[in-house]
N, C-alpha and C positions, 0 to 999 in steps of 0.2 A: 219151533226153531228160531223164532224172533227173539225170545228172551235170552238165550245164550249169546246171540250176536250183540244185543244191547249191553250185556254185562261185559263182553269183550271190549266194546268201544269205551266203556266207562272206566276200565281198569287203568289205562295210562293216565287219565285225569286224576284218579285217586292217588296214584303214585306221585304225581306232580304236587298235589295238595299236601301230601305227607312230607315231601321234600321241602316244600315252602315252610311248613311248620317247624321242621328241624332247623331251618336256617334263621328263624326268628331269634333276635338277641335275648339273652337272659334279662330278667327284671333287675334294675339297679339295686344294689344293696342299700338299705336304709341308713341314713346318716344319724349317728347318735349325737344329741345336743346336751351339753353339760353346763352346770353352774356350780356354785359352792354349796348348794343345798340350803335348806332353811336354817335360820339361826335358832338355837335352842332357847327355851324360856329362861334358862339361867343366864344366858348371854345377852338377853334383851335389855335395853337401857332402862334404868329406873325412871319413873315418871316425876316425882315431886321436886326434889332439890338435888343439885349437883355441887360439888365442892370446888372443882377446878375453875380457873378463869376461862372465859369463852375463847373460841378460836374460829377463824374462817378456814374451811377446807376447800381449797381450789380444785379445779378439774385435774384429774391425773393424766400424766403424759407417759409415753413409753418409747423405747427405741423403735425405729421403723420396722425392724424385723419382727418385733413382738406386738405391733399394733394391728393385729389381725385375729380372726376367730378360729383358725385351725389349731388343734392341739399339737404342740411341737415337741420333738424329741431330738436327742443327740446320741450318736453311737461313739462313745468315748474310746472303744476298742478299735474303731475304724478311722473316723475323722471327727474329732470332738468339735471342730470349728464349723461344721455344717449343721444347720438347723433343718430338720426334716418334718413335714406335716403328715399326720395320720390322714389317710384318704377318707375314712368314714367316721371321723370324730371332730367335733368343733365345739367351741364355747358359745353360749347364748349371746354374749357380747364380748368386745375386746377385754382381755384379762385385766388391763389397768383399771377398767371400770368396775369389774368384779372386786378387785382389791380395794378400790376406793369405797365401795359400798360396805365392805367388811370393816374397813378402818373407821368409817363414820359410826357404824353400830358400836364398835369398841370404844371410841372416844366419848360417845354420848352416855356411857356409864359413869364418866367422871366430870363432864363439863358440857355447857351449851355449845353446839356446833352450828355455824351459820354458813350460808352460801356466799360466794364472792359478792361484795357490794352491799351486804345487809348490815354490816357493823364495822366501825373503825377499830378493829382489834387485830391481834397477831394473826398472820396468815400462814397456813401450812400447805406447801406444795409437795406433790408426790410424783416421782418418776420411777417407772418399772424398768430395771436394767437387765434382769435375767428372770426367765419364767419358762422352764423347760424340764422335761423328763430326761435324765441322763442315764444311758445304758452302759454300765461298766463291763457287762457280759451279756450275751443274748438272753439269759434268764434272770438277770439281776439289774435293777434300776433304782434310781432315787430321784426325788424332785429337788430342784434348786431354784430358790426365789431370792432375788436381791432388789431391795428398794432403796432409793435415795430420797431422803426427806430434807426439805429446805424450810426453815422456820424464819419468817420475815417479821421482825418486831413491829408494833403498831406505828411508830413514827415513820419507819421505812415503807410501811404498807399504805401510807397516806394519812396517818394521824397527825394531830397538831399539838404543839406545846410540849413536845418531848424531845430529848436529845436523840439524834439519829444514830441508830446502832446497826451494825452490819448483820446480814442474815447469817444464820447458823445452819451448817450442813451436817448430816449424819447418814451413814449407810448401814442398812440392816440386812443381814443374810440369814437364811434358814434352809436346812436340808431335812428331808424326811424320806425313809425307804418306801418304795412302792410295794403294795401287797401283792401285785401281779405284774407280769411283764407285758402289759398291753395298755391301751388308751385308758380303760377304766381304772386300772391301778395307778397310772400316772395322774389322772384327775384327782383321785383321793389323796395321793401324796402331795400334789400341788396345793390342794385346799388346806391340808394340815400345815404345810410349810408357810403358806400365806398367813394363816392364823398366828403362827409363831412369830413371824416377822412383824405383823401388825401389833401383836401384844408387846413386843420389845419396843416398838416405836411409841406406843401409847405410854409406856413406863418412862421412856426417855423424855417425852413431852411433859410429863408431870414434874420433871426435875428442872424444867427451863423457866426462866423469868419471862412471863408473857406481858408484863406491864410496859 
C-alpha cells in the first residue's frame, strides 16, 4: 500500500516539472555572419610589376545609417525611405570596410596602393552612400550600391613643388538582382553590385592624372 501512496504524492511534482519545461524559452536562432567571400585567383593582384601610378587609399567612410553590421533592406512597395535590419543576419564588419578591402584588391591589379601617410602621392577617399537590398515586391528584390570617390592630387594631399589642384569627385552606382528574397540573396546581390561599382571606380581612376 505504500508504493501507490508514494506515486500519488509524486504525481503533482511531475506535472509541475513538465509545466516548467514547457515554459522554458526556445533557443535563440543563430545569427548568420556574411562577408564578400574569398577573392578568386583570377582577381588576385599580380606580384611583380604594375603600370599605374601609386595611390594612397584612405579609410572608407559611410553615412551614419550604413555604418553598422546588420544587413539592411528597404520595402519599396511600402516605405522606401525606411531602412530595416534583418534580425538574424549581419556583416562581419561594417560594409564600408568590406568595400574598401575589395577596392584595394582591385586597384592592386594596376598600381601600388599605400596606406595614409606612407607616400606623398595622390589620395583616394571613399564614402558609402547606399548599400541595401530593395524589395520592389515581396518576392522580388535587388541590391543597390552607391559609392562616392574623392581623388586628392599629390599637392593638395601634402606634396611639395606642384601646383595645387582641386580634388575630383565621382559617384558610382550599381544594381544587381537578388537570387532569392531573403538575407542570403541580398548579400550575394550586394557583393556583385559592390564588385561592379569598384570595377567602374578603378577604370575611372586609371583615366585620371595622378601626378
